[in-house]
PyMOL commands that place a pseudoatom at each C-alpha (Angstrom):
pseudoatom trace, name=CA, resn=MET, resi=1, chain=A, elem=C, hetatm=0, pos=[-5.998, 9.541, 10.358]
pseudoatom trace, name=CA, resn=LEU, resi=2, chain=A, elem=C, hetatm=0, pos=[-5.004, 9.888, 6.520]
pseudoatom trace, name=CA, resn=LEU, resi=3, chain=A, elem=C, hetatm=0, pos=[-2.362, 8.084, 4.771]
pseudoatom trace, name=CA, resn=THR, resi=4, chain=A, elem=C, hetatm=0, pos=[-1.292, 8.638, 1.716]
pseudoatom trace, name=CA, resn=GLY, resi=5, chain=A, elem=C, hetatm=0, pos=[1.731, 7.814, -0.977]
pseudoatom trace, name=CA, resn=SER, resi=6, chain=A, elem=C, hetatm=0, pos=[3.358, 9.393, -3.580]
pseudoatom trace, name=CA, resn=ARG, resi=7, chain=A, elem=C, hetatm=0, pos=[5.553, 9.415, -6.282]
pseudoatom trace, name=CA, resn=ASP, resi=8, chain=A, elem=C, hetatm=0, pos=[8.196, 10.667, -3.532]
pseudoatom trace, name=CA, resn=LYS, resi=9, chain=A, elem=C, hetatm=0, pos=[8.330, 7.253, -3.003]
pseudoatom trace, name=CA, resn=LYS, resi=10, chain=A, elem=C, hetatm=0, pos=[7.339, 7.679, 0.608]
pseudoatom trace, name=CA, resn=LEU, resi=11, chain=A, elem=C, hetatm=0, pos=[3.699, 7.500, 2.482]
pseudoatom trace, name=CA, resn=VAL, resi=12, chain=A, elem=C, hetatm=0, pos=[2.809, 9.491, 5.151]
pseudoatom trace, name=CA, resn=ARG, resi=13, chain=A, elem=C, hetatm=0, pos=[0.620, 9.724, 8.098]
pseudoatom trace, name=CA, resn=TRP, resi=14, chain=A, elem=C, hetatm=0, pos=[-1.659, 12.699, 9.087]
pseudoatom trace, name=CA, resn=GLU, resi=15, chain=A, elem=C, hetatm=0, pos=[-3.557, 13.318, 11.759]
pseudoatom trace, name=CA, resn=LEU, resi=16, chain=A, elem=C, hetatm=0, pos=[-7.390, 15.712, 10.807]
pseudoatom trace, name=CA, resn=TYR, resi=17, chain=A, elem=C, hetatm=0, pos=[-8.547, 17.720, 12.690]
pseudoatom trace, name=CA, resn=ALA, resi=18, chain=A, elem=C, hetatm=0, pos=[-11.948, 17.890, 13.978]
pseudoatom trace, name=CA, resn=LYS, resi=19, chain=A, elem=C, hetatm=0, pos=[-12.964, 20.912, 11.678]
pseudoatom trace, name=CA, resn=PRO, resi=20, chain=A, elem=C, hetatm=0, pos=[-10.275, 23.179, 9.715]
pseudoatom trace, name=CA, resn=ASP, resi=21, chain=A, elem=C, hetatm=0, pos=[-7.825, 25.664, 12.046]
pseudoatom trace, name=CA, resn=GLU, resi=22, chain=A, elem=C, hetatm=0, pos=[-9.712, 28.806, 11.985]
pseudoatom trace, name=CA, resn=THR, resi=23, chain=A, elem=C, hetatm=0, pos=[-6.327, 30.702, 10.959]
pseudoatom trace, name=CA, resn=THR, resi=24, chain=A, elem=C, hetatm=0, pos=[-4.615, 28.718, 8.866]
pseudoatom trace, name=CA, resn=GLU, resi=25, chain=A, elem=C, hetatm=0, pos=[-7.760, 26.764, 7.563]
pseudoatom trace, name=CA, resn=GLU, resi=26, chain=A, elem=C, hetatm=0, pos=[-5.704, 23.445, 7.762]
pseudoatom trace, name=CA, resn=MET, resi=27, chain=A, elem=C, hetatm=0, pos=[-7.241, 20.344, 7.947]
pseudoatom trace, name=CA, resn=GLY, resi=28, chain=A, elem=C, hetatm=0, pos=[-4.402, 18.172, 9.357]
pseudoatom trace, name=CA, resn=LYS, resi=29, chain=A, elem=C, hetatm=0, pos=[-0.492, 17.768, 10.216]
pseudoatom trace, name=CA, resn=PRO, resi=30, chain=A, elem=C, hetatm=0, pos=[1.636, 15.092, 9.020]
pseudoatom trace, name=CA, resn=ILE, resi=31, chain=A, elem=C, hetatm=0, pos=[2.683, 12.861, 11.724]
pseudoatom trace, name=CA, resn=HIS, resi=32, chain=A, elem=C, hetatm=0, pos=[4.875, 10.490, 10.160]
pseudoatom trace, name=CA, resn=SER, resi=33, chain=A, elem=C, hetatm=0, pos=[6.673, 9.665, 7.495]
pseudoatom trace, name=CA, resn=TYR, resi=34, chain=A, elem=C, hetatm=0, pos=[7.600, 5.690, 5.832]
pseudoatom trace, name=CA, resn=HIS, resi=35, chain=A, elem=C, hetatm=0, pos=[10.423, 5.170, 3.827]
pseudoatom trace, name=CA, resn=GLY, resi=36, chain=A, elem=C, hetatm=0, pos=[11.085, 2.008, 1.693]
pseudoatom trace, name=CA, resn=HIS, resi=37, chain=A, elem=C, hetatm=0, pos=[10.190, 1.524, -1.464]
pseudoatom trace, name=CA, resn=SER, resi=38, chain=A, elem=C, hetatm=0, pos=[13.124, 2.680, -4.320]
pseudoatom trace, name=CA, resn=HIS, resi=39, chain=A, elem=C, hetatm=0, pos=[10.136, 3.875, -7.041]
pseudoatom trace, name=CA, resn=PHE, resi=40, chain=A, elem=C, hetatm=0, pos=[6.823, 5.384, -7.260]
pseudoatom trace, name=CA, resn=ILE, resi=41, chain=A, elem=C, hetatm=0, pos=[3.873, 4.448, -4.856]
pseudoatom trace, name=CA, resn=GLN, resi=42, chain=A, elem=C, hetatm=0, pos=[1.009, 3.400, -6.392]
pseudoatom trace, name=CA, resn=ASN, resi=43, chain=A, elem=C, hetatm=0, pos=[-1.258, 2.547, -4.414]
pseudoatom trace, name=CA, resn=VAL, resi=44, chain=A, elem=C, hetatm=0, pos=[-2.178, 2.216, -0.515]
pseudoatom trace, name=CA, resn=THR, resi=45, chain=A, elem=C, hetatm=0, pos=[-4.841, 0.570, 1.513]
pseudoatom trace, name=CA, resn=LEU, resi=46, chain=A, elem=C, hetatm=0, pos=[-5.364, 0.318, 5.351]
pseudoatom trace, name=CA, resn=THR, resi=47, chain=A, elem=C, hetatm=0, pos=[-6.652, -2.755, 7.429]
pseudoatom trace, name=CA, resn=SER, resi=48, chain=A, elem=C, hetatm=0, pos=[-9.879, -2.718, 8.892]
pseudoatom trace, name=CA, resn=ASP, resi=49, chain=A, elem=C, hetatm=0, pos=[-8.480, -2.059, 12.205]
pseudoatom trace, name=CA, resn=SER, resi=50, chain=A, elem=C, hetatm=0, pos=[-6.212, 0.663, 10.723]
pseudoatom trace, name=CA, resn=LYS, resi=51, chain=A, elem=C, hetatm=0, pos=[-2.555, -0.913, 12.069]
pseudoatom trace, name=CA, resn=HIS, resi=52, chain=A, elem=C, hetatm=0, pos=[-1.386, -1.794, 9.271]
pseudoatom trace, name=CA, resn=ALA, resi=53, chain=A, elem=C, hetatm=0, pos=[-1.204, -0.562, 5.668]
pseudoatom trace, name=CA, resn=LEU, resi=54, chain=A, elem=C, hetatm=0, pos=[0.110, -2.189, 2.414]
pseudoatom trace, name=CA, resn=SER, resi=55, chain=A, elem=C, hetatm=0, pos=[1.542, -0.116, -0.424]
pseudoatom trace, name=CA, resn=SER, resi=56, chain=A, elem=C, hetatm=0, pos=[2.102, -1.110, -3.948]
pseudoatom trace, name=CA, resn=SER, resi=57, chain=A, elem=C, hetatm=0, pos=[4.958, 0.186, -6.281]
pseudoatom trace, name=CA, resn=TRP, resi=58, chain=A, elem=C, hetatm=0, pos=[6.707, 0.506, -9.405]
pseudoatom trace, name=CA, resn=ASP, resi=59, chain=A, elem=C, hetatm=0, pos=[9.484, -0.597, -7.719]
pseudoatom trace, name=CA, resn=LYS, resi=60, chain=A, elem=C, hetatm=0, pos=[7.502, -4.772, -8.095]
pseudoatom trace, name=CA, resn=THR, resi=61, chain=A, elem=C, hetatm=0, pos=[7.104, -5.173, -4.311]
pseudoatom trace, name=CA, resn=ILE, resi=62, chain=A, elem=C, hetatm=0, pos=[4.374, -4.940, -2.361]
pseudoatom trace, name=CA, resn=ARG, resi=63, chain=A, elem=C, hetatm=0, pos=[5.288, -3.263, 1.751]
pseudoatom trace, name=CA, resn=LEU, resi=64, chain=A, elem=C, hetatm=0, pos=[3.129, -3.918, 4.435]
pseudoatom trace, name=CA, resn=TRP, resi=65, chain=A, elem=C, hetatm=0, pos=[3.531, -1.345, 7.387]
pseudoatom trace, name=CA, resn=ASP, resi=66, chain=A, elem=C, hetatm=0, pos=[2.914, -1.255, 11.340]
pseudoatom trace, name=CA, resn=LEU, resi=67, chain=A, elem=C, hetatm=0, pos=[1.494, 1.781, 11.918]
pseudoatom trace, name=CA, resn=VAL, resi=68, chain=A, elem=C, hetatm=0, pos=[1.548, 1.628, 15.574]
pseudoatom trace, name=CA, resn=HIS, resi=69, chain=A, elem=C, hetatm=0, pos=[5.478, 0.931, 15.679]
pseudoatom trace, name=CA, resn=ASP, resi=70, chain=A, elem=C, hetatm=0, pos=[6.151, 3.438, 12.733]
pseudoatom trace, name=CA, resn=LYS, resi=71, chain=A, elem=C, hetatm=0, pos=[7.936, 0.405, 11.371]
pseudoatom trace, name=CA, resn=ALA, resi=72, chain=A, elem=C, hetatm=0, pos=[8.334, -1.637, 7.380]
pseudoatom trace, name=CA, resn=PHE, resi=73, chain=A, elem=C, hetatm=0, pos=[8.015, -5.530, 7.393]
pseudoatom trace, name=CA, resn=LYS, resi=74, chain=A, elem=C, hetatm=0, pos=[10.123, -7.305, 4.249]
pseudoatom trace, name=CA, resn=PRO, resi=75, chain=A, elem=C, hetatm=0, pos=[9.272, -5.984, 1.073]
pseudoatom trace, name=CA, resn=PHE, resi=76, chain=A, elem=C, hetatm=0, pos=[6.695, -8.742, -1.026]
pseudoatom trace, name=CA, resn=GLN, resi=77, chain=A, elem=C, hetatm=0, pos=[8.767, -9.759, -4.054]
pseudoatom trace, name=CA, resn=GLY, resi=78, chain=A, elem=C, hetatm=0, pos=[7.043, -11.463, -7.022]
pseudoatom trace, name=CA, resn=HIS, resi=79, chain=A, elem=C, hetatm=0, pos=[5.462, -9.284, -9.522]
pseudoatom trace, name=CA, resn=LEU, resi=80, chain=A, elem=C, hetatm=0, pos=[7.707, -9.004, -12.946]
pseudoatom trace, name=CA, resn=ARG, resi=81, chain=A, elem=C, hetatm=0, pos=[6.618, -5.012, -13.391]
pseudoatom trace, name=CA, resn=ASP, resi=82, chain=A, elem=C, hetatm=0, pos=[4.909, -2.234, -11.318]
pseudoatom trace, name=CA, resn=VAL, resi=83, chain=A, elem=C, hetatm=0, pos=[2.878, -3.375, -8.699]
pseudoatom trace, name=CA, resn=LEU, resi=84, chain=A, elem=C, hetatm=0, pos=[-0.401, -1.002, -9.507]
pseudoatom trace, name=CA, resn=ALA, resi=85, chain=A, elem=C, hetatm=0, pos=[-2.814, -2.297, -6.795]
pseudoatom trace, name=CA, resn=VAL, resi=86, chain=A, elem=C, hetatm=0, pos=[-3.303, -3.685, -4.003]
pseudoatom trace, name=CA, resn=ALA, resi=87, chain=A, elem=C, hetatm=0, pos=[-5.909, -4.642, -1.186]
pseudoatom trace, name=CA, resn=ILE, resi=88, chain=A, elem=C, hetatm=0, pos=[-6.482, -6.732, 1.815]
pseudoatom trace, name=CA, resn=ALA, resi=89, chain=A, elem=C, hetatm=0, pos=[-9.284, -9.054, 2.973]
pseudoatom trace, name=CA, resn=SER, resi=90, chain=A, elem=C, hetatm=0, pos=[-11.487, -8.053, 5.714]
pseudoatom trace, name=CA, resn=ASP, resi=91, chain=A, elem=C, hetatm=0, pos=[-9.980, -10.739, 8.146]
pseudoatom trace, name=CA, resn=SER, resi=92, chain=A, elem=C, hetatm=0, pos=[-6.637, -9.380, 7.073]
pseudoatom trace, name=CA, resn=LYS, resi=93, chain=A, elem=C, hetatm=0, pos=[-5.227, -12.662, 6.574]
pseudoatom trace, name=CA, resn=ARG, resi=94, chain=A, elem=C, hetatm=0, pos=[-5.053, -12.776, 2.889]
pseudoatom trace, name=CA, resn=ILE, resi=95, chain=A, elem=C, hetatm=0, pos=[-3.526, -9.834, 0.570]
pseudoatom trace, name=CA, resn=ILE, resi=96, chain=A, elem=C, hetatm=0, pos=[-4.262, -9.213, -3.738]
pseudoatom trace, name=CA, resn=SER, resi=97, chain=A, elem=C, hetatm=0, pos=[-2.194, -7.447, -5.616]
pseudoatom trace, name=CA, resn=ALA, resi=98, chain=A, elem=C, hetatm=0, pos=[-2.023, -6.955, -9.414]
pseudoatom trace, name=CA, resn=GLY, resi=99, chain=A, elem=C, hetatm=0, pos=[0.096, -4.992, -11.692]
pseudoatom trace, name=CA, resn=ARG, resi=100, chain=A, elem=C, hetatm=0, pos=[1.653, -4.124, -15.466]
pseudoatom trace, name=CA, resn=ASP, resi=101, chain=A, elem=C, hetatm=0, pos=[2.785, -7.846, -15.455]
pseudoatom trace, name=CA, resn=ASN, resi=102, chain=A, elem=C, hetatm=0, pos=[-1.278, -9.100, -16.213]
pseudoatom trace, name=CA, resn=SER, resi=103, chain=A, elem=C, hetatm=0, pos=[-1.155, -10.988, -13.248]
pseudoatom trace, name=CA, resn=LEU, resi=104, chain=A, elem=C, hetatm=0, pos=[-2.981, -11.423, -9.812]
pseudoatom trace, name=CA, resn=LYS, resi=105, chain=A, elem=C, hetatm=0, pos=[-1.292, -12.798, -6.622]
pseudoatom trace, name=CA, resn=LEU, resi=106, chain=A, elem=C, hetatm=0, pos=[-2.685, -13.820, -2.999]
pseudoatom trace, name=CA, resn=TRP, resi=107, chain=A, elem=C, hetatm=0, pos=[-0.188, -13.225, -0.390]
pseudoatom trace, name=CA, resn=THR, resi=108, chain=A, elem=C, hetatm=0, pos=[-0.273, -14.437, 3.004]
pseudoatom trace, name=CA, resn=VAL, resi=109, chain=A, elem=C, hetatm=0, pos=[0.413, -11.602, 5.465]
pseudoatom trace, name=CA, resn=SER, resi=110, chain=A, elem=C, hetatm=0, pos=[3.902, -12.932, 5.665]
pseudoatom trace, name=CA, resn=GLY, resi=111, chain=A, elem=C, hetatm=0, pos=[4.657, -11.971, 2.311]
pseudoatom trace, name=CA, resn=GLU, resi=112, chain=A, elem=C, hetatm=0, pos=[4.216, -15.886, 0.624]
pseudoatom trace, name=CA, resn=CYS, resi=113, chain=A, elem=C, hetatm=0, pos=[2.679, -15.970, -2.383]
pseudoatom trace, name=CA, resn=LYS, resi=114, chain=A, elem=C, hetatm=0, pos=[0.405, -18.577, -2.197]
pseudoatom trace, name=CA, resn=HIS, resi=115, chain=A, elem=C, hetatm=0, pos=[-1.129, -18.238, -5.748]
pseudoatom trace, name=CA, resn=THR, resi=116, chain=A, elem=C, hetatm=0, pos=[-0.685, -16.473, -9.116]
pseudoatom trace, name=CA, resn=VAL, resi=117, chain=A, elem=C, hetatm=0, pos=[-3.108, -15.928, -11.706]
pseudoatom trace, name=CA, resn=GLU, resi=118, chain=A, elem=C, hetatm=0, pos=[-1.188, -15.133, -15.076]
pseudoatom trace, name=CA, resn=GLN, resi=119, chain=A, elem=C, hetatm=0, pos=[-2.292, -12.843, -17.621]
pseudoatom trace, name=CA, resn=ALA, resi=120, chain=A, elem=C, hetatm=0, pos=[-5.708, -12.480, -16.000]
pseudoatom trace, name=CA, resn=HIS, resi=121, chain=A, elem=C, hetatm=0, pos=[-6.152, -9.593, -18.414]
pseudoatom trace, name=CA, resn=ASP, resi=122, chain=A, elem=C, hetatm=0, pos=[-4.915, -8.848, -21.128]
pseudoatom trace, name=CA, resn=LYS, resi=123, chain=A, elem=C, hetatm=0, pos=[-3.498, -5.542, -20.454]
pseudoatom trace, name=CA, resn=TRP, resi=124, chain=A, elem=C, hetatm=0, pos=[-2.168, -4.360, -16.936]
pseudoatom trace, name=CA, resn=ILE, resi=125, chain=A, elem=C, hetatm=0, pos=[-4.306, -4.550, -13.779]
pseudoatom trace, name=CA, resn=SER, resi=126, chain=A, elem=C, hetatm=0, pos=[-5.196, -1.454, -12.697]
pseudoatom trace, name=CA, resn=CYS, resi=127, chain=A, elem=C, hetatm=0, pos=[-7.088, -1.694, -9.680]
pseudoatom trace, name=CA, resn=ILE, resi=128, chain=A, elem=C, hetatm=0, pos=[-8.796, -4.268, -7.258]
for i in range(1, 128): cmd.bond("trace and resi %d" % i, "trace and resi %d" % (i + 1))
show_as sticks, trace
zoom trace
């Protein structure tokens, strides 16, 4: 499986082939599109079991997606500007996000912001 995010404001889950299709040379095909962000998707990450994904967006939110049931949970709101990066702990219980507001935020999987580090950098935080 491959998951992509784009400036078209959607995530796409792909099925990857074991080897390229001999007639078309395609490496895979899109299986499902996920909609919910109102601006560009900047970053996407999968949980260790690949059952859920997180996306960050220029709409100032993070979204948690259920890839098994093809649905989104409520958006995580709290950043003041575009959210450029999101990561999840290996135990899938803590989420960290960062963005153009120069802050880092620690979240629960239910979307509760537990801690914020203001001005963690002098400029945007572009990756975690």
